[in-house]
gemmi code that builds the backbone of each chain (N, CA, C; Angstrom):
import gemmi

chains = {
    "A": [
        ("UNK", (-10.196, 13.323, 7.632), (-9.106, 12.373, 7.629), (-7.949, 12.841, 6.765)),
        ("UNK", (-6.900, 12.045, 6.758), (-5.707, 12.389, 5.980), (-5.984, 12.276, 4.485)),
        ("UNK", (-5.382, 13.174, 3.723), (-5.447, 13.142, 2.268), (-4.034, 13.269, 1.719)),
        ("UNK", (-3.635, 12.352, 0.859), (-2.293, 12.388, 0.279), (-2.417, 12.544, -1.232)),
        ("UNK", (-1.842, 13.603, -1.747), (-1.840, 13.839, -3.185), (-0.451, 13.533, -3.742)),
        ("UNK", (-0.414, 12.883, -4.884), (0.855, 12.463, -5.470), (0.927, 12.927, -6.919)),
        ("UNK", (2.088, 13.482, -7.299), (2.287, 13.978, -8.652), (3.713, 13.698, -9.121)),
        ("UNK", (3.927, 13.457, -10.407), (2.900, 13.315, -11.441), (2.299, 11.905, -11.421)),
        ("UNK", (1.283, 11.667, -12.212), (0.706, 10.334, -12.282), (1.526, 9.432, -13.200)),
        ("UNK", (2.173, 10.022, -14.197), (3.089, 9.287, -15.060), (4.334, 10.121, -15.278)),
        ("UNK", (5.454, 9.438, -15.452), (6.740, 10.115, -15.608), (7.629, 9.272, -16.496)),
        ("UNK", (8.129, 9.877, -17.569), (9.071, 9.194, -18.451), (10.397, 9.923, -18.413)),
        ("UNK", (11.461, 9.171, -18.211), (12.797, 9.768, -18.182), (13.739, 8.903, -19.000)),
        ("UNK", (14.799, 9.518, -19.483), (15.842, 8.772, -20.184), (16.735, 8.088, -19.161)),
        ("UNK", (17.192, 6.924, -19.522), (18.108, 6.201, -18.639), (19.289, 7.095, -18.271)),
        ("UNK", (19.608, 7.117, -16.991), (20.706, 7.933, -16.506), (20.260, 9.282, -15.948)),
        ("UNK", (19.054, 9.711, -16.333), (18.529, 10.965, -15.788), (17.957, 10.738, -14.395)),
        ("UNK", (17.586, 11.835, -13.743), (16.970, 11.752, -12.423), (15.450, 11.807, -12.540)),
        ("UNK", (14.787, 11.249, -11.551), (13.323, 11.285, -11.479), (12.923, 11.787, -10.098)),
        ("UNK", (11.900, 12.632, -10.081), (11.408, 13.174, -8.814), (9.895, 12.995, -8.748)),
        ("UNK", (9.426, 12.436, -7.659), (7.997, 12.246, -7.421), (7.642, 12.988, -6.136)),
        ("UNK", (6.548, 13.753, -6.191), (6.201, 14.610, -5.057), (4.856, 14.229, -4.452)),
        ("UNK", (4.788, 14.338, -3.137), (3.542, 14.079, -2.412), (3.283, 15.167, -1.390)),
        ("UNK", (2.023, 15.492, -1.221), (1.627, 16.419, -0.163), (0.619, 15.721, 0.735)),
        ("UNK", (0.626, 16.076, 2.002), (-0.314, 15.483, 2.934), (-1.040, 16.583, 3.680)),
        ("UNK", (-2.176, 16.239, 4.269), (-3.011, 17.273, 4.884), (-2.965, 17.263, 6.412)),
        ("UNK", (-2.707, 16.122, 7.010), (-2.770, 15.999, 8.465), (-1.384, 16.245, 9.083)),
        ("UNK", (-1.267, 17.328, 9.797), (0.026, 17.682, 10.387), (0.482, 16.687, 11.440)),
        ("UNK", (-0.421, 15.809, 11.883), (-0.043, 14.793, 12.869), (0.660, 13.600, 12.223)),
        ("UNK", (0.629, 13.481, 10.913), (1.347, 12.389, 10.238), (2.831, 12.536, 10.495)),
        ("UNK", (3.479, 11.448, 10.825), (4.884, 11.541, 11.220), (5.760, 10.411, 10.684)),
        ("UNK", (5.223, 9.646, 9.753), (6.009, 8.569, 9.144), (5.602, 8.467, 7.688)),
        ("UNK", (6.601, 8.446, 6.786), (6.315, 8.544, 5.354), (7.106, 7.482, 4.578)),
        ("UNK", (6.479, 6.362, 4.287), (7.146, 5.322, 3.508), (6.870, 5.474, 2.016)),
        ("UNK", (7.762, 4.923, 1.211), (7.602, 4.873, -0.238), (7.664, 3.413, -0.682)),
        ("UNK", (6.794, 3.077, -1.643), (6.708, 1.711, -2.126), (6.914, 1.681, -3.637)),
        ("UNK", (7.510, 0.604, -4.100), (7.703, 0.346, -5.533), (6.917, -0.895, -5.885)),
        ("UNK", (6.092, -0.797, -6.920), (5.303, -1.950, -7.334), (5.577, -2.253, -8.795)),
        ("UNK", (6.208, -3.387, -9.040), (6.410, -3.860, -10.396), (5.136, -4.550, -10.860)),
        ("UNK", (5.003, -4.648, -12.167), (3.766, -5.144, -12.765), (3.382, -6.518, -12.215)),
        ("UNK", (2.186, -6.630, -11.663), (1.675, -7.901, -11.178), (2.251, -8.358, -9.855)),
        ("UNK", (3.060, -7.495, -9.228), (3.690, -7.900, -7.973), (3.196, -7.040, -6.816)),
        ("UNK", (3.629, -7.393, -5.636), (3.211, -6.643, -4.442), (4.003, -5.349, -4.306)),
        ("UNK", (3.409, -4.333, -3.702), (4.182, -3.134, -3.371), (5.272, -3.501, -2.363)),
        ("UNK", (6.464, -2.987, -2.607), (7.584, -3.260, -1.707), (8.138, -1.958, -1.175)),
        ("UNK", (8.382, -1.933, 0.116), (8.953, -0.755, 0.761), (10.367, -0.528, 0.251)),
        ("UNK", (10.653, 0.689, -0.224), (12.006, 0.985, -0.720), (12.748, 1.972, 0.159)),
        ("UNK", (12.030, 2.846, 0.815), (12.655, 3.811, 1.709), (11.558, 4.462, 2.537)),
        ("UNK", (11.900, 4.901, 3.723), (10.934, 5.603, 4.564), (11.643, 6.712, 5.337)),
        ("UNK", (10.868, 7.639, 5.839), (11.437, 8.745, 6.591), (10.475, 9.116, 7.718)),
        ("UNK", (11.054, 9.463, 8.837), (10.239, 9.894, 9.969), (10.322, 11.408, 10.100)),
        ("UNK", (9.363, 11.982, 10.816), (9.209, 13.432, 10.802), (10.329, 14.176, 11.511)),
        ("UNK", (11.166, 13.475, 12.240), (12.268, 14.157, 12.909), (13.520, 14.216, 12.037)),
        ("UNK", (13.366, 13.787, 10.774), (14.491, 13.774, 9.835), (14.080, 14.527, 8.578)),
        ("UNK", (14.980, 15.301, 8.000), (14.657, 16.080, 6.811), (14.992, 15.383, 5.503)),
        ("UNK", (15.966, 14.481, 5.572), (16.386, 13.805, 4.348), (16.984, 12.447, 4.699)),
        ("UNK", (16.783, 11.497, 3.802), (17.356, 10.173, 3.991), (17.764, 9.623, 2.632)),
        ("UNK", (18.942, 9.003, 2.592), (19.445, 8.474, 1.320), (19.744, 6.997, 1.440)),
        ("UNK", (19.564, 6.298, 0.329), (19.940, 4.898, 0.260), (20.390, 4.645, -1.173)),
        ("UNK", (21.680, 4.715, -1.382), (22.277, 4.526, -2.709), (21.693, 5.544, -3.701)),
        ("UNK", (20.944, 5.075, -4.690), (20.464, 6.022, -5.718), (19.125, 6.664, -5.370)),
        ("UNK", (18.539, 6.292, -4.275), (17.251, 6.894, -3.915), (17.391, 7.734, -2.652)),
        ("UNK", (16.578, 8.780, -2.605), (16.581, 9.670, -1.448), (15.169, 10.185, -1.256)),
        ("UNK", (14.856, 10.508, -0.036), (13.562, 11.109, 0.262), (13.806, 12.362, 1.087)),
        ("UNK", (13.060, 13.412, 0.774), (13.141, 14.656, 1.530), (11.771, 14.961, 2.116)),
        ("UNK", (11.776, 15.606, 3.250), (10.541, 15.934, 3.944), (10.567, 17.390, 4.376)),
        ("UNK", (9.497, 18.099, 4.046), (9.322, 19.477, 4.504), (8.050, 19.500, 5.345)),
        ("UNK", (8.222, 19.465, 6.652), (7.062, 19.396, 7.548), (6.226, 20.666, 7.515)),
        ("UNK", (6.904, 21.786, 7.353), (6.187, 23.061, 7.340), (5.215, 23.124, 6.173)),
        ("UNK", (5.717, 22.721, 5.009), (4.899, 22.754, 3.800), (4.056, 21.493, 3.654)),
        ("UNK", (4.287, 20.517, 4.481), (3.602, 19.230, 4.431), (3.762, 18.578, 3.065)),
        ("UNK", (4.999, 18.488, 2.622), (5.236, 17.699, 1.427), (6.545, 16.928, 1.534)),
        ("UNK", (6.602, 15.836, 0.809), (7.779, 14.976, 0.788), (7.969, 14.441, -0.625)),
        ("UNK", (9.211, 14.158, -0.951), (9.546, 13.804, -2.329), (10.489, 12.618, -2.378)),
        ("UNK", (10.378, 11.868, -3.455), (11.284, 10.752, -3.738), (12.169, 11.154, -4.906)),
        ("UNK", (13.458, 10.986, -4.730), (14.410, 11.314, -5.783), (15.156, 10.046, -6.169)),
        ("UNK", (15.167, 9.753, -7.461), (15.939, 8.616, -7.965), (16.972, 9.176, -8.930)),
        ("UNK", (18.222, 8.926, -8.650), (19.290, 9.404, -9.536), (19.803, 8.257, -10.406)),
        ("UNK", (20.433, 8.642, -11.518), (21.026, 7.655, -12.442), (20.039, 6.519, -12.725)),
        ("UNK", (18.862, 6.887, -13.187), (17.813, 5.886, -13.372), (18.226, 4.776, -14.332)),
        ("UNK", (17.699, 3.607, -14.051), (17.972, 2.412, -14.861), (16.637, 1.805, -15.291)),
        ("UNK", (16.633, 1.011, -16.357), (15.370, 0.409, -16.827), (14.638, -0.359, -15.732)),
        ("UNK", (15.378, -0.973, -14.824), (14.723, -1.740, -13.751), (14.062, -0.856, -12.705)),
        ("UNK", (14.236, 0.458, -12.821), (13.511, 1.371, -11.942), (12.082, 1.586, -12.433)),
        ("UNK", (11.787, 1.141, -13.647), (10.437, 1.288, -14.197), (9.453, 0.504, -13.334)),
        ("UNK", (8.438, 1.216, -12.837), (7.472, 0.613, -11.915), (6.477, 1.696, -11.520)),
        ("UNK", (5.519, 1.316, -10.693), (4.625, 2.297, -10.080), (5.119, 2.561, -8.666)),
        ("UNK", (5.218, 3.816, -8.313), (5.696, 4.210, -6.991), (4.545, 4.852, -6.208)),
        ("UNK", (4.396, 4.414, -4.978), (3.364, 4.950, -4.092), (4.016, 5.611, -2.880)),
        ("UNK", (3.527, 6.800, -2.547), (3.918, 7.395, -1.274), (2.809, 7.123, -0.262)),
        ("UNK", (3.115, 7.288, 0.994), (2.124, 7.102, 2.047), (2.457, 7.993, 3.220)),
        ("UNK", (1.419, 8.347, 3.952), (1.578, 9.111, 5.190), (0.919, 8.319, 6.308)),
        ("UNK", (1.588, 8.287, 7.434), (1.120, 7.454, 8.538), (1.218, 8.212, 9.846)),
        ("UNK", (0.284, 7.972, 10.734), (0.388, 8.530, 12.072), (-0.032, 7.484, 13.071)),
        ("UNK", (0.489, 7.606, 14.263), (0.203, 6.641, 15.310), (-0.656, 7.306, 16.372)),
        ("UNK", (-1.030, 6.517, 17.365), (-1.897, 7.046, 18.413), (-3.044, 6.077, 18.603)),
        ("UNK", (-2.855, 5.104, 19.441), (-3.885, 4.074, 19.590), (-3.648, 2.959, 18.594)),
        ("UNK", (-3.642, 3.305, 17.341), (-3.302, 2.353, 16.293), (-2.761, 3.153, 15.111)),
        ("UNK", (-2.046, 2.485, 14.250), (-1.392, 3.155, 13.125), (-2.400, 3.407, 12.004)),
        ("UNK", (-2.427, 4.637, 11.512), (-3.319, 4.992, 10.414), (-2.462, 5.349, 9.204)),
        ("UNK", (-2.732, 4.695, 8.075), (-1.913, 4.853, 6.872), (-2.785, 5.307, 5.714)),
        ("UNK", (-2.308, 6.299, 4.974), (-3.004, 6.764, 3.775), (-2.018, 6.762, 2.618)),
        ("UNK", (-2.389, 6.129, 1.512), (-1.526, 6.054, 0.342), (-1.869, 7.122, -0.684)),
        ("UNK", (-0.864, 7.539, -1.428), (-1.084, 8.367, -2.597), (-1.607, 7.520, -3.744)),
        ("UNK", (-1.896, 8.171, -4.860), (-2.531, 7.494, -5.985), (-1.546, 6.814, -6.928)),
        ("UNK", (-0.276, 6.997, -6.707), (0.720, 6.279, -7.502), (1.274, 7.085, -8.666)),
        ("UNK", (2.530, 6.810, -8.995), (3.211, 7.409, -10.152), (3.819, 6.292, -10.972)),
        ("UNK", (3.439, 6.224, -12.243), (4.012, 5.216, -13.128), (5.264, 5.791, -13.764)),
        ("UNK", (6.413, 5.237, -13.389), (7.702, 5.699, -13.905), (8.172, 4.784, -15.026)),
        ("UNK", (8.494, 5.386, -16.146), (9.062, 4.634, -17.259), (10.457, 5.172, -17.533)),
        ("UNK", (11.445, 4.303, -17.486), (12.814, 4.681, -17.801), (13.125, 4.156, -19.193)),
        ("UNK", (13.410, 5.081, -20.099), (13.636, 4.734, -21.503), (15.117, 4.463, -21.741)),
        ("UNK", (15.440, 3.254, -22.207), (16.870, 2.915, -22.403), (17.506, 3.771, -23.503)),
    ],
    "B": [
        ("UNK", (10.732, -12.273, 0.367), (9.488, -12.670, 1.019), (9.175, -11.690, 2.165)),
        ("UNK", (7.957, -11.129, 2.130), (7.602, -10.114, 3.120), (7.218, -10.719, 4.457)),
        ("UNK", (6.866, -11.998, 4.480), (6.397, -12.631, 5.706), (4.884, -12.591, 5.835)),
        ("UNK", (4.213, -11.877, 4.941), (2.753, -11.843, 4.924), (2.290, -12.900, 3.914)),
        ("UNK", (1.472, -13.827, 4.361), (1.049, -14.939, 3.514), (-0.410, -14.800, 3.132)),
        ("UNK", (-0.656, -14.867, 1.831), (-2.023, -14.783, 1.347), (-2.357, -16.029, 0.558)),
        ("UNK", (-3.555, -16.551, 0.800), (-4.041, -17.688, 0.032), (-5.492, -17.478, -0.346)),
        ("UNK", (-5.936, -17.981, -1.501), (-5.104, -18.587, -2.534), (-4.401, -17.507, -3.365)),
        ("UNK", (-3.524, -17.884, -4.259), (-2.852, -16.925, -5.140), (-3.786, -16.491, -6.256)),
        ("UNK", (-4.535, -17.437, -6.750), (-5.470, -17.152, -7.834), (-6.826, -17.754, -7.490)),
        ("UNK", (-7.866, -17.073, -7.954), (-9.213, -17.548, -7.705), (-10.069, -17.162, -8.912)),
        ("UNK", (-10.701, -18.152, -9.502), (-11.604, -17.887, -10.613), (-12.971, -18.398, -10.210)),
        ("UNK", (-13.959, -17.521, -10.317), (-15.293, -17.904, -9.900), (-16.320, -17.181, -10.760)),
        ("UNK", (-17.565, -17.546, -10.571), (-18.627, -16.981, -11.403), (-19.370, -15.872, -10.663)),
        ("UNK", (-20.054, -15.066, -11.436), (-20.856, -14.000, -10.835), (-21.881, -14.600, -9.887)),
        ("UNK", (-22.140, -13.890, -8.809), (-23.112, -14.334, -7.824), (-22.544, -15.218, -6.735)),
        ("UNK", (-21.321, -15.685, -6.928), (-20.712, -16.588, -5.955), (-20.098, -15.819, -4.787)),
        ("UNK", (-19.631, -16.612, -3.814), (-18.978, -16.047, -2.627), (-17.607, -16.696, -2.482)),
        ("UNK", (-16.623, -15.873, -2.101), (-15.273, -16.402, -1.894), (-14.702, -15.849, -0.597)),
        ("UNK", (-13.689, -16.532, -0.089), (-12.991, -16.098, 1.116), (-11.501, -16.038, 0.831)),
        ("UNK", (-10.913, -14.888, 1.096), (-9.475, -14.701, 0.945), (-8.855, -14.704, 2.341)),
        ("UNK", (-7.701, -15.352, 2.445), (-7.079, -15.531, 3.744), (-5.725, -14.853, 3.815)),
        ("UNK", (-5.409, -14.336, 5.005), (-4.149, -13.619, 5.188), (-3.559, -13.945, 6.548)),
        ("UNK", (-2.280, -14.299, 6.562), (-1.544, -14.442, 7.812), (-0.514, -13.332, 7.897)),
        ("UNK", (-0.584, -12.478, 8.900), (0.363, -11.366, 8.976), (1.759, -11.831, 9.373)),
        ("UNK", (2.720, -10.917, 9.278), (4.075, -11.196, 9.739), (4.045, -11.482, 11.240)),
        ("UNK", (4.949, -12.311, 11.672), (5.051, -12.624, 13.085), (5.266, -11.334, 13.881)),
        ("UNK", (4.433, -11.115, 14.880), (4.565, -9.931, 15.722), (3.722, -8.754, 15.279)),
        ("UNK", (3.200, -8.798, 14.057), (2.368, -7.693, 13.573), (0.942, -7.853, 14.078)),
        ("UNK", (0.363, -6.773, 14.579), (-0.993, -6.818, 15.113), (-2.022, -6.174, 14.182)),
        ("UNK", (-1.554, -5.319, 13.287), (-2.461, -4.642, 12.357), (-2.503, -5.363, 11.022)),
        ("UNK", (-3.705, -5.522, 10.489), (-3.894, -6.102, 9.167), (-4.724, -5.139, 8.333)),
        ("UNK", (-4.284, -4.932, 7.113), (-4.972, -4.038, 6.186), (-5.365, -4.854, 4.951)),
        ("UNK", (-6.503, -4.512, 4.348), (-6.907, -5.106, 3.068), (-7.041, -3.994, 2.023)),
        ("UNK", (-6.475, -4.271, 0.835), (-6.538, -3.319, -0.277), (-7.023, -4.037, -1.529)),
        ("UNK", (-7.735, -3.302, -2.355), (-8.160, -3.808, -3.656), (-7.443, -3.013, -4.735)),
        ("UNK", (-6.905, -3.713, -5.732), (-6.233, -3.032, -6.832), (-6.764, -3.580, -8.154)),
        ("UNK", (-7.562, -2.766, -8.822), (-8.044, -3.131, -10.148), (-6.956, -2.812, -11.168)),
        ("UNK", (-7.136, -3.279, -12.399), (-6.113, -3.137, -13.429), (-5.692, -1.689, -13.594)),
        ("UNK", (-4.370, -1.453, -13.497), (-3.809, -0.112, -13.689), (-4.372, 0.923, -12.733)),
        ("UNK", (-4.864, 0.472, -11.596), (-5.398, 1.418, -10.613), (-4.509, 1.463, -9.381)),
        ("UNK", (-4.834, 2.399, -8.515), (-4.092, 2.516, -7.271), (-4.574, 1.520, -6.241)),
        ("UNK", (-4.110, 1.721, -5.033), (-4.460, 0.847, -3.917), (-5.700, 1.407, -3.222)),
        ("UNK", (-6.816, 0.707, -3.382), (-8.049, 1.142, -2.735), (-8.143, 0.491, -1.353)),
        ("UNK", (-8.118, 1.296, -0.330), (-8.171, 0.791, 1.033), (-9.567, 0.260, 1.333)),
        ("UNK", (-9.621, -0.944, 1.857), (-10.909, -1.550, 2.198), (-11.179, -1.481, 3.701)),
        ("UNK", (-10.283, -2.066, 4.486), (-10.545, -2.158, 5.918), (-9.259, -2.465, 6.663)),
        ("UNK", (-9.215, -2.070, 7.946), (-8.065, -2.316, 8.798), (-8.517, -2.905, 10.126)),
        ("UNK", (-7.745, -3.881, 10.598), (-7.963, -4.455, 11.917), (-6.712, -4.284, 12.751)),
        ("UNK", (-6.924, -4.124, 14.033), (-5.797, -4.085, 14.954), (-6.130, -4.988, 16.133)),
        ("UNK", (-5.344, -6.029, 16.289), (-5.482, -6.962, 17.400), (-6.923, -7.459, 17.547)),
        ("UNK", (-7.525, -7.799, 16.422), (-8.854, -8.388, 16.438), (-10.007, -7.411, 16.320)),
        ("UNK", (-9.722, -6.123, 16.430), (-10.787, -5.132, 16.388), (-10.739, -4.335, 15.077)),
        ("UNK", (-11.897, -4.071, 14.502), (-11.949, -3.217, 13.325), (-11.580, -1.802, 13.733)),
        ("UNK", (-10.650, -1.186, 12.963), (-10.176, 0.143, 13.337), (-10.469, 1.196, 12.299)),
        ("UNK", (-10.533, 0.819, 11.046), (-10.803, 1.812, 9.999), (-11.472, 1.124, 8.824)),
        ("UNK", (-12.351, 1.867, 8.200), (-13.070, 1.346, 7.043), (-12.908, 2.299, 5.884)),
        ("UNK", (-12.615, 1.736, 4.732), (-12.494, 2.552, 3.532), (-13.705, 2.338, 2.655)),
        ("UNK", (-13.453, 2.280, 1.348), (-14.554, 2.104, 0.399), (-14.927, 0.644, 0.237)),
        ("UNK", (-15.294, 0.013, 1.325), (-15.635, -1.407, 1.271), (-17.132, -1.552, 1.032)),
        ("UNK", (-17.474, -2.371, 0.033), (-18.862, -2.584, -0.311), (-19.567, -3.380, 0.778)),
        ("UNK", (-20.877, -3.236, 0.848), (-21.655, -3.981, 1.843), (-21.596, -5.484, 1.571)),
        ("UNK", (-21.332, -5.858, 0.315), (-21.217, -7.273, -0.044), (-19.906, -7.888, 0.469)),
        ("UNK", (-19.015, -7.046, 0.919), (-17.719, -7.506, 1.415), (-17.708, -7.422, 2.941)),
        ("UNK", (-17.050, -8.359, 3.570), (-16.877, -8.302, 5.018), (-15.536, -8.912, 5.372)),
        ("UNK", (-15.061, -8.602, 6.531), (-13.766, -9.134, 6.947), (-13.765, -9.331, 8.449)),
        ("UNK", (-12.791, -10.089, 8.919), (-12.570, -10.210, 10.348), (-11.141, -10.614, 10.609)),
        ("UNK", (-10.702, -10.332, 11.819), (-9.383, -10.766, 12.269), (-9.604, -11.666, 13.475)),
        ("UNK", (-9.009, -12.830, 13.430), (-9.228, -13.851, 14.437), (-8.225, -13.718, 15.592)),
        ("UNK", (-8.493, -14.429, 16.714), (-7.586, -14.348, 17.868), (-6.134, -14.681, 17.542)),
        ("UNK", (-5.910, -15.562, 16.548), (-4.517, -15.872, 16.187), (-3.951, -14.820, 15.221)),
        ("UNK", (-4.700, -13.771, 14.963), (-4.337, -12.583, 14.174), (-4.446, -12.774, 12.659)),
        ("UNK", (-4.757, -13.990, 12.206), (-4.967, -14.095, 10.771), (-6.291, -13.424, 10.428)),
        ("UNK", (-6.441, -13.065, 9.167), (-7.619, -12.334, 8.753), (-8.224, -12.976, 7.512)),
        ("UNK", (-9.511, -12.801, 7.368), (-10.215, -13.275, 6.192), (-11.066, -12.151, 5.615)),
        ("UNK", (-11.079, -12.102, 4.290), (-11.916, -11.141, 3.572), (-12.936, -11.948, 2.788)),
        ("UNK", (-14.207, -11.718, 3.076), (-15.278, -12.437, 2.420), (-15.946, -11.543, 1.389)),
        ("UNK", (-16.038, -12.047, 0.184), (-16.659, -11.306, -0.909), (-17.853, -12.112, -1.394)),
        ("UNK", (-19.054, -11.516, -1.390), (-20.241, -12.265, -1.764), (-20.972, -11.584, -2.915)),
        ("UNK", (-21.917, -12.315, -3.489), (-22.689, -11.808, -4.637), (-21.760, -11.163, -5.649)),
        ("UNK", (-20.734, -11.891, -6.027), (-19.663, -11.321, -6.849), (-20.154, -10.812, -8.198)),
        ("UNK", (-19.557, -9.705, -8.613), (-19.850, -9.086, -9.897), (-18.570, -9.042, -10.720)),
        ("UNK", (-18.734, -8.859, -12.030), (-17.563, -8.808, -12.907), (-16.568, -7.737, -12.436)),
        ("UNK", (-17.092, -6.631, -11.950), (-16.252, -5.527, -11.521), (-15.444, -5.789, -10.265)),
        ("UNK", (-15.703, -6.895, -9.619), (-14.933, -7.252, -8.420), (-13.611, -7.918, -8.786)),
        ("UNK", (-13.452, -8.231, -10.060), (-12.192, -8.817, -10.509), (-11.056, -7.845, -10.231)),
        ("UNK", (-10.078, -8.291, -9.489), (-8.996, -7.402, -9.063), (-7.944, -8.215, -8.328)),
        ("UNK", (-6.877, -7.505, -7.986), (-5.840, -8.074, -7.123), (-6.140, -7.571, -5.709)),
        ("UNK", (-6.248, -8.492, -4.773), (-6.551, -8.122, -3.389), (-5.298, -8.364, -2.557)),
        ("UNK", (-4.829, -7.281, -1.946), (-3.633, -7.356, -1.117), (-3.997, -7.279, 0.355)),
        ("UNK", (-3.304, -8.075, 1.115), (-3.304, -7.945, 2.553), (-1.952, -7.367, 2.948)),
        ("UNK", (-1.941, -6.534, 3.951), (-0.699, -5.977, 4.462), (-0.748, -6.017, 5.985)),
        ("UNK", (0.413, -5.976, 6.598), (0.429, -5.966, 8.059), (1.516, -5.042, 8.575)),
        ("UNK", (1.338, -4.604, 9.786), (2.355, -3.810, 10.472), (2.244, -4.099, 11.963)),
        ("UNK", (3.268, -3.697, 12.687), (3.217, -3.857, 14.140), (2.005, -3.123, 14.667)),
        ("UNK", (1.803, -1.894, 14.127), (0.615, -1.128, 14.473), (0.677, -0.557, 15.863)),
        ("UNK", (-0.448, -0.343, 16.447), (-0.492, 0.204, 17.789), (-0.086, 1.654, 17.813)),
        ("UNK", (0.587, 2.045, 18.879), (0.937, 3.447, 19.058), (2.247, 3.805, 18.385)),
        ("UNK", (2.809, 2.857, 17.645), (4.096, 3.082, 17.009), (3.963, 2.963, 15.500)),
        ("UNK", (4.548, 3.920, 14.772), (4.553, 3.835, 13.314), (5.592, 2.829, 12.855)),
        ("UNK", (5.171, 1.840, 12.116), (6.105, 0.830, 11.623), (5.847, 0.570, 10.142)),
        ("UNK", (6.834, 0.027, 9.432), (6.632, -0.254, 8.010), (5.445, -1.183, 7.791)),
        ("UNK", (4.751, -0.972, 6.686), (3.642, -1.820, 6.298), (4.160, -2.765, 5.220)),
        ("UNK", (3.990, -4.049, 5.440), (4.487, -5.051, 4.506), (3.317, -5.745, 3.827)),
        ("UNK", (3.424, -5.869, 2.503), (2.351, -6.452, 1.713), (2.595, -7.927, 1.410)),
        ("UNK", (1.505, -8.674, 1.350), (1.569, -10.024, 0.833), (1.593, -9.990, -0.688)),
        ("UNK", (1.694, -11.174, -1.293), (1.786, -11.252, -2.754), (0.438, -11.103, -3.453)),
        ("UNK", (-0.623, -11.047, -2.672), (-1.925, -10.795, -3.258), (-2.667, -12.040, -3.695)),
        ("UNK", (-3.981, -11.878, -3.808), (-4.842, -12.904, -4.406), (-5.479, -12.275, -5.636)),
        ("UNK", (-5.258, -12.915, -6.769), (-5.865, -12.407, -8.002), (-7.213, -13.072, -8.185)),
        ("UNK", (-8.267, -12.265, -8.099), (-9.622, -12.763, -8.247), (-10.144, -12.439, -9.640)),
        ("UNK", (-10.624, -13.448, -10.315), (-11.254, -13.275, -11.621), (-12.694, -13.757, -11.525)),
        ("UNK", (-13.618, -12.866, -11.820), (-15.035, -13.203, -11.802), (-15.525, -13.293, -13.246)),
        ("UNK", (-16.064, -14.442, -13.615), (-16.487, -14.640, -15.010), (-17.998, -14.717, -15.120)),
    ],
}
model = gemmi.Model(1)
for chain_id, residues in chains.items():
    chain = gemmi.Chain(chain_id)
    for i, (resn, *xyz) in enumerate(residues, 1):
        res = gemmi.Residue()
        res.name, res.seqid = resn, gemmi.SeqId(i, " ")
        for name, pos in zip(("N", "CA", "C"), xyz):
            atom = gemmi.Atom()
            atom.name, atom.element = name, gemmi.Element(name[0])
            atom.pos, atom.b_iso = gemmi.Position(*pos), 0.0
            res.add_atom(atom)
        chain.add_residue(res)
    model.add_chain(chain)
structure = gemmi.Structure()
structure.add_model(model)
structure.setup_entities()
């Protein structure tokens, strides 16, 4: 089955700096890659996603890049703010009969004011 | 609001008891997923249903069972509860099927076993 590895497990950055979280996946058939942000005690919320026919997608201060050849994708947050502090999860998904989703283990991001 | 409804929000019960967690997916979503999240842990996948049929099983204990009903709501049954079962249980849903769609999470049920 699919295996998604996520690094780093924890990340501390100064406010205003950039943060990068990386994920690798094993199943070349995966073709949809969402990212979730989970604040303490709350539900994971979708913040951005990318499909395999696209190499990069941006939404204001966040961007995701995908390298299908290397089977890895990354989340980039620029100009970090304290409210970006949360746990971030990547996921890999493939369709075919029914949707199969595999999550990474999460990255705890701390933005230091 | 994600559109995924989970009840109850909180549940406190004793060891050895049985509880049922309920989930209503977003309108139009056919896939339902259940996840367990212990303190400071990741999302442990338990089980997935698609249009009433079990489609994938994760690390779900034999003491746990689930089903998806014809109206697409789902229930997760936890029995012979142990202290270690205390966790946040999330239900999520997606359109599913042959199309990749975003997975939306409910607000979770916080289970405390005393």
